[in-house]
C-alpha positions as CSV (number, residue, x, y, z in Angstrom):
1,M,117.5,109.5,129.3
2,S,116.7,106.7,131.7
3,Y,116.1,103.1,130.7
4,T,112.4,103.4,131.6
5,T,112.0,106.5,129.5
6,Y,113.8,104.9,126.6
7,S,111.7,101.8,126.8
8,L,108.4,103.8,126.8
9,C,109.6,105.8,123.8
10,K,110.5,102.6,122.0
11,V,107.1,101.1,122.8
12,S,105.3,104.3,121.6
13,L,107.3,104.3,118.3
14,Y,106.5,100.6,117.8
15,H,102.8,101.2,118.3
16,S,102.9,104.2,115.9
17,L,104.6,102.1,113.3
18,I,102.0,99.3,113.7
19,D,99.3,101.9,113.2
20,L,100.9,103.2,110.0
21,I,101.1,99.6,108.7
22,M,97.5,98.7,109.6
23,T,96.0,101.9,108.2
24,G,97.9,101.5,104.9
25,Q,100.0,104.7,105.2
26,I,103.3,102.9,104.5
27,Y,104.2,101.9,101.0
28,L,104.9,98.2,101.0
29,P,106.0,95.7,98.3
30,T,103.5,93.4,96.6
31,L,102.0,90.6,98.7
32,R,104.3,88.1,97.0
33,N,107.4,89.9,98.3
34,C,106.1,91.5,101.5
35,T,106.9,88.7,103.9
36,L,106.4,88.6,107.7
37,E,110.1,88.6,108.0
38,F,110.3,92.0,106.1
39,L,107.5,93.4,108.4
40,K,109.5,92.2,111.4
41,E,112.6,93.9,110.1
42,I,110.7,97.2,109.7
43,L,109.4,97.0,113.2
44,A,112.8,96.1,114.6
45,G,114.3,99.2,112.7
46,Q,116.5,96.9,110.5
47,K,114.7,98.0,107.3
48,K,113.4,101.4,106.3
49,Y,110.1,102.3,104.6
50,F,108.4,105.1,102.7
51,L,105.1,106.8,103.7
52,L,102.6,106.8,100.9
53,S,102.7,110.6,101.0
54,E,106.3,110.4,100.0
55,I,105.7,108.3,96.9
56,A,105.0,109.9,93.5
57,M,103.1,107.4,91.3
58,I,104.1,107.5,87.6
59,R,103.3,105.5,84.5
60,V,106.3,103.8,82.9
61,P,105.9,102.4,79.4
62,L,106.4,98.6,79.1
63,C,110.0,98.0,78.0
64,P,111.5,94.5,77.7
65,E,114.8,96.0,78.9
66,I,113.3,97.2,82.2
67,T,112.6,94.2,84.4
68,V,112.6,93.7,88.2
69,E,115.4,91.2,87.9
70,R,117.6,93.6,86.0
71,I,116.9,96.5,88.4
72,L,117.7,94.2,91.4
73,K,121.0,93.2,89.8
74,L,121.9,97.0,89.5
75,V,120.9,97.8,93.1
76,K,121.8,94.7,95.1
77,D,125.2,96.1,96.1
78,H,123.8,99.5,97.2
79,K,123.1,99.1,100.9
80,E,121.0,102.3,101.1
81,V,118.6,101.1,98.4
82,M,118.4,97.6,99.8
83,N,117.4,99.0,103.2
84,Y,114.0,99.7,101.7
85,L,113.6,96.3,99.9
86,P,112.9,92.9,101.3
87,D,115.7,90.4,101.2
88,I,115.0,88.3,98.1
89,S,116.7,85.0,98.2
90,D,117.3,82.7,95.1
91,K,114.5,80.4,96.5
92,A,112.0,83.2,96.3
93,K,112.5,83.7,92.6
């Protein structure tokens, strides 16, 4: 594949991804956690995303034992899981 063909493919993928974001077809974190940096990382291919069609919505009963902070502590060392989550610094908490 030539450099020109590669560049055109990359631009095409970039525009397709922007279309998915703009039309709400990508599952994104809440506005509080969905930073511009996270969106840039998605566009750069550094972070992964789920399409809304891949997400199964379920109801989870409220349990004091299940908190975002506890779940993040469990998954923070799992690189594959963290590829789908924004980097959350101590300042953001």
